[in-house]
KOLLOVO-264993 format. One record per residue (C-alpha): residue number from 1; x, y, z. Coordinates in pm, 1 decimal, decimal comma, always signed. Layout:
<nodes>
<n = NUM; east = X; north = Y; up = Z>
...
</nodes>
This chain:
<nodes>
<n = 1; east = +4055,8; north = +7357,3; up = +4005,6>
<n = 2; east = +4073,6; north = +6963,1; up = +4034,4>
<n = 3; east = +3820,7; north = +6781,7; up = +3800,6>
<n = 4; east = +3779,3; north = +6428,5; up = +3873,8>
<n = 5; east = +3585,8; north = +6370,5; up = +3524,8>
<n = 6; east = +3683,0; north = +6528,7; up = +3219,4>
<n = 7; east = +3581,9; north = +6284,9; up = +2999,6>
<n = 8; east = +3620,7; north = +5905,3; up = +2918,0>
<n = 9; east = +3861,4; north = +5737,1; up = +2641,9>
<n = 10; east = +3699,6; north = +5413,9; up = +2512,8>
<n = 11; east = +3845,6; north = +5153,6; up = +2282,6>
<n = 12; east = +3660,1; north = +4878,4; up = +2074,0>
<n = 13; east = +3812,4; north = +4524,1; up = +1960,4>
<n = 14; east = +3683,1; north = +4389,4; up = +1640,9>
<n = 15; east = +3830,6; north = +4058,4; up = +1714,5>
<n = 16; east = +3624,7; north = +3746,7; up = +1843,7>
<n = 17; east = +3850,1; north = +3703,4; up = +2132,3>
<n = 18; east = +3737,7; north = +4014,0; up = +2292,1>
<n = 19; east = +4081,5; north = +4050,2; up = +2488,9>
<n = 20; east = +4070,2; north = +4327,1; up = +2780,6>
<n = 21; east = +4200,6; north = +4659,4; up = +2693,1>
<n = 22; east = +4439,2; north = +4914,5; up = +2913,5>
<n = 23; east = +4481,0; north = +5272,3; up = +2891,7>
<n = 24; east = +4764,1; north = +5475,6; up = +2958,8>
<n = 25; east = +4909,6; north = +5849,4; up = +2879,4>
<n = 26; east = +5244,1; north = +5830,7; up = +2713,4>
<n = 27; east = +5358,4; north = +6202,9; up = +2849,7>
<n = 28; east = +5432,0; north = +6148,6; up = +3213,3>
<n = 29; east = +5459,3; north = +6532,9; up = +3277,0>
<n = 30; east = +5088,8; north = +6572,4; up = +3147,3>
<n = 31; east = +4856,7; north = +6728,7; up = +3418,1>
<n = 32; east = +4570,7; north = +6475,8; up = +3308,2>
<n = 33; east = +4588,9; north = +6132,3; up = +3430,5>
<n = 34; east = +4356,5; north = +5833,7; up = +3289,5>
<n = 35; east = +4215,9; north = +5519,7; up = +3451,8>
<n = 36; east = +4358,0; north = +5238,6; up = +3300,0>
<n = 37; east = +4076,8; north = +5033,3; up = +3312,4>
<n = 38; east = +3755,2; north = +5239,1; up = +3280,5>
<n = 39; east = +3962,3; north = +5548,8; up = +3062,3>
<n = 40; east = +3812,8; north = +5778,2; up = +3261,1>
<n = 41; east = +4035,6; north = +6130,1; up = +3273,2>
<n = 42; east = +4080,3; north = +6330,1; up = +3534,4>
<n = 43; east = +4318,5; north = +6632,2; up = +3659,6>
<n = 44; east = +4645,6; north = +6558,0; up = +3823,9>
<n = 45; east = +4713,8; north = +6896,3; up = +3937,9>
<n = 46; east = +4556,1; north = +7244,5; up = +3931,7>
<n = 47; east = +4500,9; north = +7392,3; up = +3596,2>
<n = 48; east = +4525,6; north = +7753,8; up = +3535,3>
<n = 49; east = +4393,9; north = +7876,8; up = +3250,4>
<n = 50; east = +4637,8; north = +8221,7; up = +3249,0>
<n = 51; east = +4893,9; north = +7994,2; up = +3249,1>
<n = 52; east = +4817,3; north = +7727,5; up = +2978,0>
<n = 53; east = +4484,6; north = +7751,4; up = +2807,7>
<n = 54; east = +4530,5; north = +7424,6; up = +2612,5>
<n = 55; east = +4669,0; north = +7069,1; up = +2688,6>
<n = 56; east = +4764,0; north = +6811,6; up = +2428,8>
<n = 57; east = +4867,0; north = +6462,1; up = +2501,8>
<n = 58; east = +4853,0; north = +6086,7; up = +2364,0>
<n = 59; east = +4644,2; north = +5809,5; up = +2484,6>
<n = 60; east = +4748,4; north = +5433,8; up = +2413,0>
<n = 61; east = +4522,6; north = +5165,1; up = +2430,9>
<n = 62; east = +4664,0; north = +4822,8; up = +2421,7>
<n = 63; east = +4516,0; north = +4452,6; up = +2448,0>
<n = 64; east = +4628,7; north = +4235,5; up = +2726,8>
<n = 65; east = +4835,1; north = +4038,3; up = +2795,8>
<n = 66; east = +5033,5; north = +4096,9; up = +2494,2>
<n = 67; east = +4795,0; north = +4221,7; up = +2192,4>
<n = 68; east = +4772,0; north = +4495,0; up = +1971,9>
<n = 69; east = +4781,7; north = +4859,9; up = +2069,0>
<n = 70; east = +4674,3; north = +5216,2; up = +1931,3>
<n = 71; east = +4697,3; north = +5562,6; up = +1973,8>
<n = 72; east = +4478,3; north = +5864,2; up = +2004,2>
<n = 73; east = +4540,5; north = +6224,8; up = +2025,2>
<n = 74; east = +4373,6; north = +6425,4; up = +2289,5>
<n = 75; east = +4318,6; north = +6813,9; up = +2319,2>
<n = 76; east = +4177,3; north = +6951,8; up = +2661,2>
<n = 77; east = +4056,3; north = +7301,8; up = +2628,6>
<n = 78; east = +4063,3; north = +7497,3; up = +2971,3>
<n = 79; east = +3755,7; north = +7727,8; up = +3049,9>
<n = 80; east = +3816,0; north = +7992,8; up = +3228,3>
<n = 81; east = +3656,4; north = +8089,3; up = +3549,3>
<n = 82; east = +3644,5; north = +8415,2; up = +3747,1>
<n = 83; east = +3957,7; north = +8345,6; up = +4009,9>
<n = 84; east = +4144,9; north = +8659,1; up = +3961,6>
<n = 85; east = +4130,1; north = +8979,3; up = +4159,1>
<n = 86; east = +4082,3; north = +9320,1; up = +3959,2>
<n = 87; east = +4393,0; north = +9552,7; up = +3985,0>
<n = 88; east = +4383,5; north = +9897,8; up = +3996,0>
<n = 89; east = +4537,3; north = +10087,5; up = +3674,3>
<n = 90; east = +4587,6; north = +10452,3; up = +3742,7>
<n = 91; east = +4853,6; north = +10720,1; up = +3609,5>
<n = 92; east = +4958,4; north = +10997,5; up = +3861,4>
<n = 93; east = +4699,3; north = +11163,8; up = +4081,5>
<n = 94; east = +4783,2; north = +11486,2; up = +4237,5>
<n = 95; east = +4571,2; north = +11790,8; up = +4391,8>
<n = 96; east = +4697,1; north = +12140,9; up = +4298,8>
<n = 97; east = +4697,1; north = +12434,7; up = +4549,5>
<n = 98; east = +4456,7; north = +12654,4; up = +4345,4>
<n = 99; east = +4201,1; north = +12360,2; up = +4283,7>
<n = 100; east = +3833,9; north = +12430,9; up = +4370,6>
<n = 101; east = +3567,3; north = +12214,8; up = +4499,7>
<n = 102; east = +3413,6; north = +11954,7; up = +4255,6>
<n = 103; east = +3735,0; north = +11982,9; up = +4072,2>
<n = 104; east = +3824,1; north = +11618,7; up = +3887,6>
<n = 105; east = +4188,5; north = +11569,2; up = +4012,7>
<n = 106; east = +4201,8; north = +11201,5; up = +3807,2>
<n = 107; east = +4032,6; north = +10910,9; up = +3667,3>
<n = 108; east = +4075,5; north = +10565,6; up = +3769,9>
<n = 109; east = +4039,6; north = +10222,5; up = +3579,4>
<n = 110; east = +4080,4; north = +9846,4; up = +3662,9>
<n = 111; east = +4215,2; north = +9528,1; up = +3459,6>
<n = 112; east = +4153,2; north = +9172,0; up = +3506,3>
<n = 113; east = +4330,3; north = +8859,9; up = +3402,8>
<n = 114; east = +4001,9; north = +8653,2; up = +3364,5>
<n = 115; east = +3851,5; north = +8616,6; up = +3049,6>
<n = 116; east = +3496,6; north = +8809,2; up = +3079,2>
<n = 117; east = +3331,8; north = +9107,8; up = +2965,2>
<n = 118; east = +3459,6; north = +9374,2; up = +3254,1>
<n = 119; east = +3201,7; north = +9549,0; up = +3462,0>
<n = 120; east = +3428,3; north = +9720,0; up = +3742,1>
<n = 121; east = +3257,4; north = +9926,3; up = +4004,6>
<n = 122; east = +3474,8; north = +10165,0; up = +4235,8>
<n = 123; east = +3399,7; north = +10267,6; up = +4581,9>
<n = 124; east = +3558,7; north = +10460,0; up = +4869,2>
<n = 125; east = +3631,3; north = +10208,4; up = +5151,1>
<n = 126; east = +3618,4; north = +10449,2; up = +5433,6>
<n = 127; east = +3442,7; north = +10812,7; up = +5393,1>
<n = 128; east = +3677,0; north = +11066,4; up = +5302,0>
<n = 129; east = +3628,8; north = +11440,1; up = +5389,6>
<n = 130; east = +3834,1; north = +11564,5; up = +5135,7>
<n = 131; east = +3765,7; north = +11318,0; up = +4797,2>
<n = 132; east = +3486,9; north = +11147,3; up = +4642,5>
<n = 133; east = +3471,9; north = +10896,1; up = +4389,9>
<n = 134; east = +3189,1; north = +10900,2; up = +4121,4>
<n = 135; east = +3139,2; north = +10605,1; up = +3921,5>
<n = 136; east = +3134,7; north = +10684,7; up = +3509,4>
<n = 137; east = +2950,4; north = +10372,5; up = +3423,6>
<n = 138; east = +3207,7; north = +10282,6; up = +3193,6>
<n = 139; east = +3456,9; north = +10073,7; up = +3423,4>
<n = 140; east = +3606,3; north = +10400,1; up = +3513,3>
<n = 141; east = +3571,3; north = +10645,2; up = +3796,0>
<n = 142; east = +3659,8; north = +11012,1; up = +3854,1>
<n = 143; east = +3832,2; north = +11130,9; up = +4180,3>
<n = 144; east = +3652,8; north = +11462,3; up = +4303,0>
<n = 145; east = +3753,5; north = +11743,2; up = +4562,8>
<n = 146; east = +3507,8; north = +11826,8; up = +4798,0>
<n = 147; east = +3650,1; north = +12177,6; up = +4873,5>
<n = 148; east = +3995,2; north = +12367,2; up = +4789,7>
<n = 149; east = +4226,3; north = +12518,7; up = +5011,5>
<n = 150; east = +4518,8; north = +12275,3; up = +4970,7>
<n = 151; east = +4870,5; north = +12362,8; up = +5055,0>
<n = 152; east = +5223,5; north = +12266,4; up = +4983,8>
<n = 153; east = +5344,9; north = +12372,3; up = +5314,7>
<n = 154; east = +5071,0; north = +12108,5; up = +5490,7>
<n = 155; east = +5265,5; north = +11850,5; up = +5656,6>
<n = 156; east = +4947,3; north = +11620,3; up = +5637,6>
<n = 157; east = +4942,0; north = +11299,9; up = +5384,1>
<n = 158; east = +4632,4; north = +11206,3; up = +5183,4>
<n = 159; east = +4589,8; north = +10849,1; up = +5093,7>
<n = 160; east = +4243,6; north = +10706,9; up = +4995,7>
<n = 161; east = +4136,3; north = +10313,8; up = +4971,3>
<n = 162; east = +3968,1; north = +10234,3; up = +4649,8>
<n = 163; east = +3744,0; north = +9919,0; up = +4672,2>
<n = 164; east = +3702,4; north = +9741,1; up = +4315,6>
<n = 165; east = +3468,4; north = +9458,9; up = +4229,7>
<n = 166; east = +3485,1; north = +9294,9; up = +3875,3>
<n = 167; east = +3102,1; north = +9173,2; up = +3859,5>
<n = 168; east = +3195,9; north = +8834,6; up = +3786,5>
<n = 169; east = +3066,6; north = +8487,3; up = +3909,4>
<n = 170; east = +3149,7; north = +8460,0; up = +4184,9>
<n = 171; east = +3254,7; north = +8827,7; up = +4191,0>
<n = 172; east = +3598,4; north = +8910,2; up = +4304,8>
<n = 173; east = +3683,4; north = +9219,9; up = +4480,3>
<n = 174; east = +4023,0; north = +9385,6; up = +4577,0>
<n = 175; east = +4122,2; north = +9692,0; up = +4798,0>
<n = 176; east = +4405,4; north = +9954,9; up = +4711,4>
<n = 177; east = +4550,0; north = +10230,0; up = +4858,6>
<n = 178; east = +4580,4; north = +10538,7; up = +4645,7>
<n = 179; east = +4819,0; north = +10815,2; up = +4739,5>
<n = 180; east = +4729,6; north = +11169,0; up = +4641,0>
<n = 181; east = +5011,6; north = +11432,2; up = +4618,4>
<n = 182; east = +4982,9; north = +11815,0; up = +4674,4>
<n = 183; east = +5156,1; north = +12026,0; up = +4387,8>
<n = 184; east = +5196,8; north = +12396,5; up = +4307,3>
<n = 185; east = +5069,1; north = +12419,7; up = +3942,2>
<n = 186; east = +5015,6; north = +12690,8; up = +3651,3>
<n = 187; east = +4708,0; north = +12818,0; up = +3521,1>
<n = 188; east = +4705,0; north = +12530,8; up = +3275,5>
<n = 189; east = +4714,6; north = +12270,0; up = +3590,5>
<n = 190; east = +5092,2; north = +12145,5; up = +3509,4>
<n = 191; east = +5264,8; north = +12103,5; up = +3831,6>
<n = 192; east = +5579,5; north = +12264,2; up = +3884,2>
<n = 193; east = +5650,1; north = +12151,0; up = +4240,8>
<n = 194; east = +5475,2; north = +11851,6; up = +4429,6>
<n = 195; east = +5492,5; north = +11704,6; up = +4783,9>
<n = 196; east = +5454,1; north = +11337,4; up = +4767,8>
<n = 197; east = +5227,3; north = +11157,0; up = +5000,8>
<n = 198; east = +5400,9; north = +10899,7; up = +5203,0>
<n = 199; east = +5222,2; north = +10586,8; up = +5199,4>
<n = 200; east = +5229,3; north = +10376,5; up = +5515,7>
<n = 201; east = +5348,0; north = +10043,5; up = +5443,8>
<n = 202; east = +5432,2; north = +9776,2; up = +5678,9>
<n = 203; east = +5807,3; north = +9585,0; up = +5694,7>
<n = 204; east = +5807,6; north = +9319,8; up = +5427,4>
<n = 205; east = +5930,1; north = +8956,8; up = +5525,1>
<n = 206; east = +6244,2; north = +8980,9; up = +5312,8>
<n = 207; east = +6334,3; north = +9324,3; up = +5535,3>
<n = 208; east = +6271,0; north = +9105,6; up = +5862,9>
<n = 209; east = +6480,3; north = +8844,0; up = +5742,7>
<n = 210; east = +6801,4; north = +9070,0; up = +5667,2>
<n = 211; east = +6733,3; north = +9246,8; up = +5984,6>
<n = 212; east = +6739,3; north = +8932,4; up = +6180,5>
<n = 213; east = +7026,1; north = +8814,8; up = +6000,8>
<n = 214; east = +7219,5; north = +9121,7; up = +6075,2>
<n = 215; east = +7161,3; north = +9105,9; up = +6467,1>
<n = 216; east = +7253,1; north = +8729,7; up = +6448,5>
<n = 217; east = +7583,8; north = +8822,8; up = +6284,0>
<n = 218; east = +7635,9; north = +9087,9; up = +6543,7>
<n = 219; east = +7562,7; north = +8868,3; up = +6831,0>
<n = 220; east = +7816,3; north = +8555,1; up = +6708,0>
<n = 221; east = +8094,1; north = +8855,6; up = +6653,8>
<n = 222; east = +8020,8; north = +8965,5; up = +7036,3>
<n = 223; east = +8046,7; north = +8623,7; up = +7146,2>
<n = 224; east = +8372,4; north = +8527,0; up = +6968,4>
<n = 225; east = +8521,1; north = +8837,8; up = +7091,5>
<n = 226; east = +8416,6; north = +8788,3; up = +7476,9>
<n = 227; east = +8544,3; north = +8403,2; up = +7447,1>
<n = 228; east = +8875,9; north = +8506,4; up = +7297,2>
<n = 229; east = +8958,3; north = +8760,7; up = +7580,8>
<n = 230; east = +8826,4; north = +8501,2; up = +7859,5>
<n = 231; east = +9086,1; north = +8269,2; up = +7660,6>
<n = 232; east = +9389,8; north = +8506,1; up = +7694,8>
<n = 233; east = +9289,8; north = +8579,9; up = +8080,0>
<n = 234; east = +9274,3; north = +8234,1; up = +8168,1>
<n = 235; east = +9599,5; north = +8162,0; up = +7994,2>
<n = 236; east = +9779,3; north = +8427,6; up = +8198,8>
<n = 237; east = +9608,8; north = +8270,7; up = +8528,4>
<n = 238; east = +9749,0; north = +7936,3; up = +8456,5>
<n = 239; east = +10119,9; north = +8072,3; up = +8424,1>
<n = 240; east = +10322,7; north = +7991,8; up = +8743,7>
<n = 241; east = +10532,5; north = +8236,3; up = +8932,9>
<n = 242; east = +10861,0; north = +8119,2; up = +8803,4>
<n = 243; east = +10718,0; north = +8162,9; up = +8432,2>
<n = 244; east = +10573,0; north = +8512,9; up = +8508,8>
<n = 245; east = +10919,8; north = +8623,0; up = +8696,8>
<n = 246; east = +11127,6; north = +8521,3; up = +8388,8>
<n = 247; east = +10917,5; north = +8710,9; up = +8155,4>
<n = 248; east = +10897,8; north = +9030,7; up = +8373,1>
<n = 249; east = +11247,7; north = +9021,1; up = +8547,6>
<n = 250; east = +11558,8; north = +9040,2; up = +8332,6>
<n = 251; east = +11906,9; north = +9132,9; up = +8368,6>
<n = 252; east = +12269,6; north = +9073,1; up = +8256,3>
<n = 253; east = +12548,4; north = +9075,2; up = +8507,2>
<n = 254; east = +12888,9; north = +9100,1; up = +8380,6>
<n = 255; east = +13206,7; north = +9014,7; up = +8598,2>
<n = 256; east = +13327,7; north = +9224,9; up = +8846,5>
<n = 257; east = +13653,1; north = +9308,0; up = +8703,6>
<n = 258; east = +13495,1; north = +9431,7; up = +8388,4>
<n = 259; east = +13512,4; north = +9835,4; up = +8347,3>
<n = 260; east = +13199,1; north = +9878,1; up = +8150,8>
<n = 261; east = +13008,6; north = +9680,2; up = +8413,8>
<n = 262; east = +12653,2; north = +9802,0; up = +8436,3>
<n = 263; east = +12496,5; north = +9523,4; up = +8647,9>
<n = 264; east = +12156,1; north = +9469,2; up = +8617,6>
<n = 265; east = +11839,9; north = +9698,9; up = +8646,1>
<n = 266; east = +11744,8; north = +9688,0; up = +9025,1>
<n = 267; east = +11425,4; north = +9890,4; up = +8966,2>
<n = 268; east = +11261,7; north = +9587,5; up = +8779,1>
<n = 269; east = +11342,8; north = +9380,1; up = +9102,6>
<n = 270; east = +11224,3; north = +9648,6; up = +9331,7>
<n = 271; east = +10890,8; north = +9692,5; up = +9122,6>
<n = 272; east = +10856,3; north = +9326,5; up = +9140,7>
<n = 273; east = +10873,9; north = +9317,6; up = +9518,0>
<n = 274; east = +10650,0; north = +9634,7; up = +9561,7>
<n = 275; east = +10343,4; north = +9460,4; up = +9358,0>
<n = 276; east = +10332,6; north = +9163,8; up = +9559,9>
<n = 277; east = +10458,1; north = +8922,1; up = +9330,0>
<n = 278; east = +10773,3; north = +8866,9; up = +9520,0>
<n = 279; east = +10756,3; north = +8810,7; up = +9907,1>
<n = 280; east = +11039,3; north = +8911,0; up = +10127,4>
<n = 281; east = +11183,9; north = +8621,4; up = +10327,8>
<n = 282; east = +11257,8; north = +8698,3; up = +10646,4>
<n = 283; east = +11561,5; north = +8497,3; up = +10783,3>
<n = 284; east = +11942,7; north = +8517,4; up = +10825,7>
<n = 285; east = +12159,0; north = +8640,8; up = +10527,7>
<n = 286; east = +12263,7; north = +8408,0; up = +10270,4>
<n = 287; east = +12623,1; north = +8492,0; up = +10371,5>
<n = 288; east = +12578,0; north = +8357,3; up = +10742,4>
<n = 289; east = +12482,6; north = +8014,7; up = +10614,5>
<n = 290; east = +12799,6; north = +7973,8; up = +10432,4>
<n = 291; east = +13032,4; north = +7735,2; up = +10611,8>
<n = 292; east = +13307,8; north = +7908,6; up = +10719,2>
<n = 293; east = +13679,7; north = +7777,7; up = +10664,6>
<n = 294; east = +13874,0; north = +7677,4; up = +11001,0>
<n = 295; east = +14079,5; north = +7974,7; up = +11171,1>
<n = 296; east = +14389,1; north = +7794,7; up = +11237,2>
<n = 297; east = +14734,4; north = +7907,6; up = +11111,3>
<n = 298; east = +14545,2; north = +8181,3; up = +10938,2>
<n = 299; east = +14783,1; north = +8411,0; up = +10729,7>
<n = 300; east = +14743,3; north = +8749,9; up = +10564,2>
<n = 301; east = +14525,6; north = +8647,9; up = +10278,9>
<n = 302; east = +14289,5; north = +8447,0; up = +10562,9>
<n = 303; east = +14272,5; north = +8742,7; up = +10759,9>
<n = 304; east = +14134,5; north = +8939,0; up = +10465,3>
<n = 305; east = +13924,7; north = +8681,3; up = +10370,8>
<n = 306; east = +13773,2; north = +8654,3; up = +10742,2>
<n = 307; east = +13714,5; north = +9035,9; up = +10741,1>
<n = 308; east = +13525,0; north = +9018,5; up = +10431,1>
<n = 309; east = +13303,0; north = +8735,7; up = +10565,4>
<n = 310; east = +13229,2; north = +8915,1; up = +10853,9>
<n = 311; east = +13134,7; north = +9244,8; up = +10691,0>
<n = 312; east = +12886,8; north = +9017,9; up = +10482,5>
<n = 313; east = +12741,6; north = +8841,8; up = +10786,5>
<n = 314; east = +12662,8; north = +9188,3; up = +10933,5>
<n = 315; east = +12556,4; north = +9358,7; up = +10623,0>
<n = 316; east = +12174,5; north = +9436,8; up = +10607,1>
<n = 317; east = +12129,3; north = +9485,2; up = +10264,6>
<n = 318; east = +12058,1; north = +9117,5; up = +10123,8>
<n = 319; east = +12238,1; north = +9113,1; up = +9790,9>
<n = 320; east = +12062,3; north = +8880,2; up = +9577,1>
<n = 321; east = +12236,4; north = +8508,4; up = +9542,0>
<n = 322; east = +12320,2; north = +8585,2; up = +9182,5>
<n = 323; east = +12560,7; north = +8827,7; up = +9303,7>
<n = 324; east = +12729,4; north = +8590,4; up = +9590,4>
<n = 325; east = +13065,7; north = +8516,7; up = +9566,6>
<n = 326; east = +13202,2; north = +8235,8; up = +9781,9>
<n = 327; east = +13563,9; north = +8177,3; up = +9884,1>
<n = 328; east = +13737,6; north = +7852,3; up = +9900,5>
<n = 329; east = +14069,7; north = +7905,7; up = +10108,4>
<n = 330; east = +14278,7; north = +7601,9; up = +10188,4>
<n = 331; east = +14463,4; north = +7649,0; up = +10516,0>
<n = 332; east = +14871,9; north = +7652,8; up = +10509,1>
<n = 333; east = +14885,0; north = +7303,2; up = +10664,1>
<n = 334; east = +14650,4; north = +7108,6; up = +10420,2>
<n = 335; east = +14832,7; north = +6824,7; up = +10261,2>
<n = 336; east = +14660,4; north = +6924,2; up = +9929,1>
<n = 337; east = +14807,9; north = +7299,5; up = +9963,2>
<n = 338; east = +14617,3; north = +7592,4; up = +9839,2>
<n = 339; east = +14443,9; north = +7590,0; up = +9494,4>
<n = 340; east = +14444,0; north = +7952,6; up = +9442,5>
<n = 341; east = +14662,0; north = +8135,0; up = +9257,3>
<n = 342; east = +14684,1; north = +8430,5; up = +9448,8>
<n = 343; east = +14815,1; north = +8204,9; up = +9720,8>
<n = 344; east = +15080,6; north = +8075,3; up = +9496,7>
<n = 345; east = +15299,0; north = +8379,6; up = +9583,8>
<n = 346; east = +15344,4; north = +8268,2; up = +9951,7>
<n = 347; east = +15527,0; north = +7947,6; up = +9835,7>
<n = 348; east = +15814,9; north = +8165,3; up = +9698,6>
<n = 349; east = +15655,7; north = +8222,3; up = +9365,9>
<n = 350; east = +15864,3; north = +8478,4; up = +9157,3>
<n = 351; east = +15554,4; north = +8623,4; up = +8999,4>
<n = 352; east = +15530,4; north = +8977,1; up = +8916,9>
<n = 353; east = +15211,7; north = +9155,1; up = +9053,7>
<n = 354; east = +15339,9; north = +9503,4; up = +8960,1>
<n = 355; east = +15097,2; north = +9538,0; up = +8683,9>
<n = 356; east = +14791,8; north = +9537,7; up = +8939,0>
<n = 357; east = +14878,7; north = +9905,8; up = +8993,5>
<n = 358; east = +14787,0; north = +9978,7; up = +8647,2>
<n = 359; east = +14461,2; north = +9830,4; up = +8638,5>
<n = 360; east = +14284,4; north = +10123,7; up = +8836,2>
<n = 361; east = +14155,2; north = +10177,9; up = +9184,0>
<n = 362; east = +13925,6; north = +9861,9; up = +9180,5>
<n = 363; east = +14236,3; north = +9655,5; up = +9227,3>
<n = 364; east = +14429,6; north = +9894,9; up = +9462,1>
<n = 365; east = +14382,3; north = +9674,4; up = +9731,5>
<n = 366; east = +14556,4; north = +9349,2; up = +9547,9>
<n = 367; east = +14832,4; north = +9591,0; up = +9406,9>
<n = 368; east = +14904,9; north = +9702,9; up = +9771,0>
<n = 369; east = +14892,7; north = +9329,5; up = +9906,3>
<n = 370; east = +15081,9; north = +9161,5; up = +9625,0>
<n = 371; east = +15340,5; north = +9458,9; up = +9514,1>
<n = 372; east = +15679,5; north = +9378,1; up = +9563,8>
<n = 373; east = +15879,5; north = +9620,1; up = +9746,1>
<n = 374; east = +16243,0; north = +9672,8; up = +9589,9>
<n = 375; east = +16393,2; north = +9734,4; up = +9921,1>
<n = 376; east = +16323,9; north = +9392,3; up = +10033,1>
<n = 377; east = +16578,1; north = +9125,5; up = +9948,8>
<n = 378; east = +16299,9; north = +8837,9; up = +10011,0>
<n = 379; east = +16039,5; north = +8700,7; up = +9762,7>
<n = 380; east = +15732,5; north = +8762,4; up = +9993,4>
<n = 381; east = +15463,2; north = +8957,3; up = +9866,8>
<n = 382; east = +15423,0; north = +9121,4; up = +10205,3>
</nodes>
């Protein structure tokens, strides 16, 4: 409660000058304030007797402008008012299966934080067909059965609402839900097995906050996962065709003369063509686009190369450009002469090519062309 006029502090100056007096409270955290001119005391904030019953502070009186000063101690006693609701005070309440009508199953009482003589009264907020409340006129009441026949196997829950009034001025009231258990008891009414009543309660604010935080966390995780997948998908779309082919098509080709040549895996290129990522170009064979050398003055080497070129021109299998071998042949009448080591034998070279017979079937044709016949006296390889 806020009070504007608790009391007045006054000071008297015995001097003839009669200077003005100003009042102040030394404790800046005091809940009591003072008018600096009149000395009237008032509350700065609400006082609660249950928290602090006495407030002690010091008031200073000083002559203006630079006169003498004096101090006085003030003690404020907070008087209690009826501002707290009564609270139900109860022990365990249960009903036995063998209890009969009129049995007192428990006694209830109440407590109050206010400083006054209690005069509690108890009532049932809603009429109940199983239980009744009888006031004992001593700030307690009995819970009495209206009928018997309770069973532990019964699925029903029993909860009654008790209304309490403290009889103060003004009177303070409260309502408390009281659960009652059904028990299996012995002859002395000592329970051996009980079925607790389920008190219906709403969800608290803290529980709602926890639920909302969990939901928000799940939503954030789902959104982050979706954004990550979308980013990965966009990264794949932005790749060029050449980059995709470089990542999907890999091969390691060795020279044609290697005995362990495995070439590359044609199935990879075939799969790339079948899935539509590599389109077939309709056009003339790459061999047909190679410029043919002149046909004048052809020797045996020129005839062989021309045959190979004709085979390549009419070959329907489009061999990849990676395996295309371009042959350069200088005619016998060229001023520069032939740059091929294979043709050097036609100029009277004494090179021995019999070792080609030891290289296997891959070099059988070259061995036949360049092998030296012992019956011939000339150095010609033919």
